[in-house]
C-alpha positions in Angstrom: 0.0 0.0 0.0 1.4 3.5 -0.9 2.5 5.5 2.1 -0.2 8.0 3.1 0.9 10.9 5.4 -1.4 11.4 8.4 -2.3 14.9 9.6 0.3 14.5 12.4 3.2 12.2 12.1 5.5 11.8 15.2 9.0 10.4 14.7 11.5 9.3 17.4 14.5 7.0 17.5 17.3 6.1 19.8 19.9 7.1 17.3 19.6 10.6 15.8 20.9 9.4 12.4 18.1 6.9 12.1 15.5 9.5 13.1 16.8 12.0 10.5 17.0 9.3 7.8 13.4 8.3 8.4 12.2 11.9 8.1 14.2 12.5 4.9 12.8 9.2 3.4 9.3 10.4 4.1 10.0 13.7 2.4 11.2 11.9 -0.7 8.2 9.7 -0.8 5.8 12.6 -0.4 7.5 14.6 -3.2 5.3 17.6 -4.1 2.9 16.9 -1.2 5.7 16.8 1.4 4.6 17.9 4.8 6.2 20.7 6.9 8.8 19.3 9.3 9.2 20.5 12.8 12.5 19.6 14.4 11.7 19.6 18.1 15.0 18.0 19.2 16.4 21.4 20.2 19.7 20.4 18.6 18.9 21.2 14.9 19.4 17.6 13.7 17.9 18.3 10.3 19.6 21.5 9.4 21.5 21.1 6.1 19.6 17.8 5.3 16.3 19.3 4.2 15.2 22.4 2.3 14.8 25.3 4.7 11.5 26.2 3.2 9.9 23.1 4.6 11.8 23.0 8.0 11.0 24.6 11.3 13.8 24.1 13.9 13.1 24.6 17.5 15.7 26.3 19.7 14.9 27.1 23.3 16.7 30.5 23.4 15.3 32.0 20.1 11.8 30.6 20.7 11.8 31.8 24.3 12.9 35.3 23.2 10.2 35.5 20.5 7.6 34.6 23.2 9.1 37.2 25.5 8.7 39.9 22.8 5.0 38.9 22.5 4.4 38.9 26.2 6.4 41.9 27.3 3.7 44.6 26.6 1.2 42.6 28.7 3.8 42.1 31.5 5.0 45.7 31.7 2.7 46.6 34.6 4.0 43.7 36.6 7.6 44.4 35.7 7.1 48.0 36.8 5.6 46.9 40.1 8.4 44.5 40.8 11.0 47.0 39.6 12.1 44.6 36.9 11.7 46.9 33.9 15.3 46.6 33.0 15.2 42.8 33.1 17.5 41.2 30.5 15.8 37.8 29.5 19.2 36.4 28.2 20.5 36.6 31.8 17.5 34.8 33.4 18.5 31.5 35.1 17.3 28.2 33.6 14.1 27.1 35.2 13.3 23.4 35.6 10.7 22.2 33.1 10.8 25.5 31.1 12.3 23.9 28.0 9.7 21.1 28.0 6.9 23.8 28.2 8.5 25.8 25.4 8.6 22.7 23.2 4.9 22.0 23.9 4.0 25.6 22.9 6.1 25.4 19.7 4.4 22.1 18.8 1.0 23.6 19.4 1.8 26.6 17.3 3.1 24.6 14.4 0.2 22.1 14.6 -2.3 25.0 14.3 -0.6 26.5 11.3 0.2 23.4 9.2 -2.5 20.9 8.4 0.1 18.2 7.5 3.0 18.1 10.0 5.8 15.7 10.7 7.5 16.2 14.1 11.0 15.0 14.8 11.0 14.4 18.5 13.9 13.7 20.9 14.7 10.2 22.1 11.6 8.0 22.7 11.4 8.2 26.5 11.6 12.0 26.4 9.3 12.1 23.4 6.6 10.2 25.2 6.8 12.5 28.3 6.6 15.6 26.1 3.6 14.3 24.2 1.9 13.4 27.5 2.4 16.9 28.7 1.1 18.4 25.4 -2.0 16.2 25.7 -3.1 18.2 28.8 -4.0 21.2 26.7 -4.6 24.6 28.2 -4.4 23.1 31.6 -0.6 22.8 31.0 -0.4 26.5 31.8 -3.7 27.4 33.4 -3.5 24.6 36.0 -0.3 26.1 37.3 -1.3 29.8 37.1 -5.0 29.9 37.9 -4.9 29.4 41.7 -2.2 32.1 42.0 -4.2 34.5 39.7 -7.4 34.0 41.7 -5.6 34.7 44.9 -4.1 37.9 43.3 -7.5 39.1 42.1 -8.9 38.7 45.6 -5.9 40.4 47.2 -5.9 43.3 44.7 -9.6 43.9 45.4 -9.0 44.0 49.1 -6.1 46.5 48.6 -7.9 48.7 46.1 -8.7 51.3 48.7 -5.0 51.6 49.6 -3.8 52.1 46.0 -4.1 55.9 46.2 -2.7 56.1 49.6 0.4 54.0 48.8 0.6 55.4 45.3 0.7 51.9 43.9 -0.6 50.6 40.6 -1.7 47.1 41.2 -2.0 45.3 37.8 -4.8 43.1 36.8 -4.2 39.3 36.4 -5.7 39.6 32.8 -2.2 40.1 31.4 -1.0 36.8 32.8 -3.8 34.7 31.5 -3.7 32.7 28.3 -5.2 34.6 25.4 -7.8 33.0 23.1 -5.2 32.3 20.4 -2.9 30.3 22.6 -5.7 28.6 24.4 -7.0 27.5 21.0 -3.6 26.2 19.8 -3.2 24.1 23.0 -6.7 22.8 22.9 -6.5 21.8 19.3 -3.3 19.9 19.8 -4.6 18.2 22.9 -7.7 17.0 21.1 -5.6 15.7 18.2 -3.4 13.7 20.7 -6.4 12.4 22.6 -8.0 11.1 19.4 -7.9 7.6 18.2 -4.7 6.5 16.5 -5.2 7.3 12.8 -5.6 11.0 13.4 -1.9 10.8 14.4 0.9 8.2 13.9 3.9 7.5 16.0 6.9 5.9 14.2 9.5 4.7 16.7 13.0 3.1 16.2 14.5 1.4 19.2 17.8 -0.4 19.9 17.6 -4.1 20.4 20.7 -5.8 21.6 21.2 -9.5 22.1 19.4 -10.7 25.3 17.7 -7.4 25.9 14.1 -8.4 25.2 13.0 -7.6 28.7 14.4 -4.0 28.5 12.6 -3.5 25.1 9.3 -4.8 26.7 9.6 -2.2 29.5 10.3 0.6 27.1 7.4 -0.2 24.8 5.0 -0.7 27.8 6.1 2.7 29.2 5.1 4.5 25.9 1.9 2.5 25.8 0.9 3.4 29.3 1.4 7.1 28.5 -1.1 6.6 25.7 1.4 6.7 22.8 1.8 3.2 21.6 4.0 3.2 18.4 1.9 2.7 15.3 5.1 1.5 13.6 8.1 0.0 15.4 11.6 -0.3 13.9 14.3 -2.3 15.7 18.0 -2.0 15.1 20.9 -3.7 16.8 22.3 -7.2 17.1 19.2 -8.8 18.6 16.5 -7.3 16.3 16.3 -10.1 13.7 16.1 -12.9 16.3 13.4 -11.2 18.3 11.2 -10.5 15.3 11.7 -14.0 14.0 10.2 -15.3 17.2 7.9 -12.6 18.5 7.4 -12.7 22.3 3.8 -12.9 23.5 3.9 -9.2 24.7 4.6 -7.9 21.2 1.4 -8.6 19.4 1.2 -9.0 15.6 -1.2 -6.0 15.4 1.8 -3.8 16.2 3.7 -3.5 12.9 7.4 -4.0 13.4 10.5 -4.4 11.1 14.2 -5.0 11.7 16.4 -2.2 10.4 19.8 -3.9 10.9 20.1 -4.7 7.2 17.4 -2.4 5.8 17.1 1.3 5.1 15.0 3.3 7.6 12.5 3.8 4.8 11.4 0.2 5.3 9.5 1.4 8.4 7.4 3.6 6.2 6.4 0.7 4.1 4.6 -0.8 7.0 0.9 -0.1 7.3 0.3 1.8 10.5 -1.5 -0.1 13.3 -5.2 0.3 13.2 -7.0 2.0 16.0 -8.4 -0.3 18.7 -12.1 -0.3 19.0 -14.6 -1.5 21.6 -17.0 -4.2 20.6 -19.9 -2.7 22.6 -21.1 0.6 24.1 -20.2 -0.5 27.6 -16.6 -1.4 26.8 -13.3 0.6 26.6 -10.3 -0.9 24.9 -6.8 0.5 25.5 -3.7 -0.7 23.6 -1.1 -1.7 26.2 1.6 -3.8 24.4 4.4 -4.9 26.8 2.3 -4.5 29.9 2.0 -7.7 32.0 -1.1 -8.5 34.1 0.8 -8.8 37.4 2.3 -5.4 37.1 -0.9 -3.5 36.2 -2.9 -1.7 38.9 -6.2 -0.2 37.9 -8.5 2.0 39.9 -11.5 4.1 39.1 -12.0 7.4 41.0 -15.3 9.0 39.8 -15.0 9.4 36.1 -11.3 9.0 36.0 -9.3 5.8 35.5 -5.9 5.5 37.2 -3.5 3.1 35.5 -0.2 2.3 37.2 2.7 0.2 36.0 6.1 0.1 37.7 5.9 3.6 39.2 4.4 5.2 36.1 0.8 6.5 36.1 -1.8 7.5 33.6 -5.0 9.4 34.3 -7.8 8.7 31.8 -11.1 10.5 31.8 -14.0 8.2 30.8 -15.8 9.1 27.5 -19.3 10.6 27.8 -20.9 7.2 26.9 -19.4 5.7 30.1 -20.0 8.6 32.5 -21.7 7.5 35.7 -20.8 3.8 35.1 -18.4 1.7 37.1 -15.8 -0.6 35.8 -17.1 -4.2 36.4 -14.3 -6.2 34.8 -11.0 -6.1 33.0 -9.1 -8.4 30.7 -5.5 -7.9 29.4 -4.9 -10.0 26.3 -3.1 -9.6 23.0 -1.6 -6.3 24.0 -4.9 -4.7 24.8 -6.7 -3.9 28.0 -10.5 -4.5 27.6 -12.6 -2.8 30.3 -16.3 -3.5 30.9 -18.7 -1.1 32.6 -22.0 -1.4 34.2 
């Protein structure tokens, strides 16, 4: 079957060279209909390998400075209050998690502007964490800021009578809230990532050394638990051929996989992407969880939220509307899928 580019194609590999080769091969196949490429590695892996016209390269410093220029007019009252008008953003200390947040914002912006987008992500474990964060949508920012902004609004109101006496200008929290454009970008990306596989595809290339099948299982299961099961899986390394020749039970046949030890990375694109899992009945929910074993899965339902835990990892899953008000009455993990029944 000819390769068909999805609206959103996510690419990640252990080795940068394989990830770059996969993106380049996709561009060649797409020819005149080639998608825009977003290099989200932060290290400009693709510069010099693809035409600049079709490439967006994320860099934490330039992207952060561009956001600062957009935000500064709205922040001026706060900077004046805090006597930070002369703040030099290039001298700001690095903040934990800021780079991940900037990548999510860059991805949301590119996704909103380009209907067909290929995203070159960092290494798979970091890529899955980034996508999980992006799936939270506007809550990514608002969940952190809103309690503080509500407190400030209340405090500002109580101090309003003192503004004239103290000669203070207490700014409104409006300037610190997400505007409609950014809220829309984040919401659109979150909805795309929450959708069934098919709206997006995740092509992953992992290293497979001899005797390391258990490590591979844990890595695949970690991605699946986060909700980003690969739709195509490429394996390279000395143990790839042997593992695929005798697939372990935790690697179901419905997950397309190919060894890349003796093949070009483009062989991965020749695989038809895994089809979305679908429930057989209205009272069922089916989640792809290849690599997860029954004895390591803990499942709880708290109201309308399912809590899945595997080896210290956790995923929160809000039940779809058709299952609201129902309680999970049974679960079966088989063939790489978790089937849940509700009553």
